[in-house]
C-alpha positions as CSV (number, residue, x, y, z in Angstrom):
1,X,-0.6,93.8,-45.3
2,X,-1.7,97.0,-43.6
3,X,0.3,99.4,-41.6
4,X,-1.0,98.2,-38.3
5,X,-0.1,94.5,-39.4
6,X,3.6,95.7,-40.2
7,X,3.9,97.2,-36.8
8,X,2.3,94.2,-35.0
9,X,4.6,91.8,-36.9
10,X,7.8,93.9,-36.0
11,X,6.7,94.3,-32.2
12,X,6.1,90.7,-32.1
13,X,9.4,89.9,-33.4
14,X,11.3,92.4,-31.0
15,X,9.1,91.1,-28.2
16,X,10.2,87.4,-29.0
17,X,13.7,88.4,-29.5
18,X,13.9,90.2,-26.1
19,X,12.0,87.3,-24.4
20,X,14.4,84.5,-25.9
21,X,17.5,86.7,-25.6
22,X,18.6,84.9,-22.2
23,X,19.2,81.7,-24.3
24,X,21.5,83.6,-26.9
25,X,23.5,85.2,-24.2
26,X,25.3,82.2,-22.9
27,X,26.1,81.3,-26.5
28,X,23.8,78.3,-26.6
29,X,21.7,79.4,-29.4
30,X,21.9,82.1,-32.2
31,X,18.9,83.5,-33.7
32,X,17.4,86.8,-35.0
33,X,13.4,86.8,-34.7
34,X,13.6,90.5,-35.8
35,X,15.0,89.4,-39.2
36,X,12.4,86.6,-39.5
37,X,9.5,89.4,-38.8
38,X,11.1,91.6,-41.4
39,X,11.2,88.9,-44.2
40,X,7.7,87.9,-43.3
41,X,6.4,91.2,-43.7
42,X,8.3,91.8,-46.9
43,X,7.5,88.5,-48.5
44,X,3.9,89.1,-47.4
45,X,3.5,92.6,-48.4
46,X,6.4,93.9,-50.6
47,X,9.4,95.7,-50.6
48,X,8.0,98.9,-49.2
49,X,6.6,97.0,-46.1
50,X,9.9,95.1,-45.9
51,X,11.9,98.6,-45.8
52,X,9.3,100.0,-43.1
53,X,9.8,96.8,-40.9
54,X,13.3,96.5,-41.5
55,X,14.0,100.0,-40.3
56,X,11.6,100.0,-37.3
57,X,12.5,96.5,-36.2
58,X,16.4,97.0,-36.7
59,X,16.4,100.5,-34.9
60,X,14.5,98.7,-32.0
61,X,16.9,96.0,-32.0
62,X,19.9,98.3,-31.9
63,X,18.3,100.4,-29.1
64,X,17.7,97.3,-27.1
65,X,21.0,95.7,-27.6
66,X,23.0,98.8,-26.7
67,X,25.3,98.6,-30.0
68,X,25.9,101.2,-32.4
69,X,22.2,102.5,-33.3
70,X,21.6,102.2,-37.0
71,X,23.8,99.3,-38.0
72,X,21.2,96.8,-37.8
73,X,18.4,99.2,-38.9
74,X,20.4,99.8,-42.2
75,X,21.0,95.9,-42.8
76,X,17.5,95.0,-41.9
77,X,16.2,97.7,-44.4
78,X,18.2,96.5,-47.1
79,X,17.4,92.8,-46.5
80,X,13.7,93.8,-46.1
81,X,13.8,95.6,-49.4
82,X,15.6,92.8,-51.3
83,X,13.4,89.9,-49.8
84,X,10.3,92.0,-50.6
85,X,11.1,92.7,-54.0
86,X,12.0,88.9,-54.7
87,X,9.0,87.7,-53.0
88,X,6.6,89.7,-54.8
89,X,8.0,89.0,-58.1
90,X,7.7,85.4,-57.7
91,X,4.7,83.3,-56.3
92,X,6.2,81.0,-53.7
93,X,4.6,78.7,-51.3
94,X,5.6,78.3,-47.6
95,X,8.2,75.7,-48.0
96,X,9.9,78.0,-50.7
97,X,9.6,81.0,-48.2
98,X,11.8,79.1,-45.9
99,X,14.5,79.2,-48.4
100,X,14.0,83.0,-48.7
101,X,14.3,83.3,-44.9
102,X,17.5,81.4,-45.0
103,X,19.2,83.1,-47.6
104,X,18.3,86.3,-46.0
105,X,19.8,85.3,-42.7
106,X,23.0,84.5,-44.5
107,X,22.9,87.9,-46.6
108,X,22.2,89.7,-43.3
109,X,25.1,87.9,-41.4
110,X,27.5,88.8,-44.0
111,X,26.4,92.4,-44.6
112,X,26.4,93.1,-40.8
113,X,29.9,91.7,-40.6
114,X,31.0,93.9,-43.4
115,X,29.4,97.0,-42.2
116,X,30.8,96.3,-38.6
117,X,34.2,95.8,-40.3
118,X,34.0,99.3,-42.3
119,X,33.0,100.9,-38.8
120,X,35.6,99.2,-36.6
121,X,38.3,99.3,-39.2
122,X,38.9,95.6,-38.5
123,X,37.4,92.5,-40.0
124,X,35.1,90.8,-37.6
125,X,35.6,87.0,-37.4
126,X,32.6,85.2,-38.7
127,X,31.7,82.0,-36.7
128,X,30.3,79.7,-39.6
129,X,28.8,77.3,-37.1
130,X,26.9,80.1,-35.4
131,X,25.7,81.5,-38.7
132,X,24.3,77.7,-39.7
133,X,22.6,77.4,-36.5
134,X,21.1,80.9,-36.9
135,X,19.9,79.8,-40.4
136,X,18.3,76.7,-39.3
137,X,16.6,78.3,-36.3
138,X,15.4,81.2,-38.3
139,X,14.1,79.2,-41.0
140,X,12.2,76.9,-38.7
141,X,10.6,79.9,-37.0
142,X,9.8,81.3,-40.5
143,X,8.3,78.2,-41.4
144,X,6.1,78.0,-38.4
145,X,4.9,81.9,-39.0
146,X,4.1,81.3,-42.7
147,X,2.4,77.8,-42.0
148,X,0.2,79.6,-39.1
149,X,-0.8,82.4,-41.5
150,X,-1.9,79.8,-44.2
151,X,-3.7,77.9,-41.7
152,X,-5.4,80.8,-39.6
153,X,-8.0,82.0,-42.2
154,X,-9.5,78.4,-42.8
155,X,-9.7,77.7,-38.9
156,X,-11.5,80.9,-38.4
157,X,-13.9,80.1,-41.4
158,X,-14.5,76.8,-39.7
159,X,-15.2,78.3,-36.4
160,X,-17.7,80.7,-37.9
161,X,-19.5,77.8,-39.6
162,X,-19.6,75.7,-36.5
163,X,-21.3,78.5,-34.4
164,X,-24.9,78.3,-33.5
165,X,-26.7,80.9,-35.4
166,X,-28.3,83.8,-33.6
167,X,-31.9,84.0,-33.0
168,X,-33.1,86.6,-35.8
169,X,-36.4,87.6,-37.1
170,X,-36.0,85.1,-40.3
171,X,-35.9,82.3,-37.9
172,X,-39.1,83.1,-35.9
């Protein structure tokens, strides 16, 4: 994955997170599209791309959310590095990548709670049902993203083959 694709994935993830944030504010749904974008970039391109996506996405998420800047950036960087190292070591199909997204969501929530506990000097309450809900939503969104990336090249090739050939000198 090229650098521009990593930036595009992170920008799209932050945009989706901001666009769907109104559903998370009332406590109806819990999700983290930035984490899904970081894991997507990491699994597709490796640990370095995961670290880059995690740093940029996490810092943008911190700036937009108004919390302590750097906490989500650090956690997303570590998760991106770990999932990138795991994803490139093993050849996994799209349905197995969903498990990577689910495991990364659990690790992300636990690391985020631990880091916030160290900063605030009190252990935060972990709502396990919200974490399970986030795992399911992130896994579904991750599956959809991986499925589209596997489906898109074939669709583009089919579209090119169906196009009417241009009028070139060879045909005359």
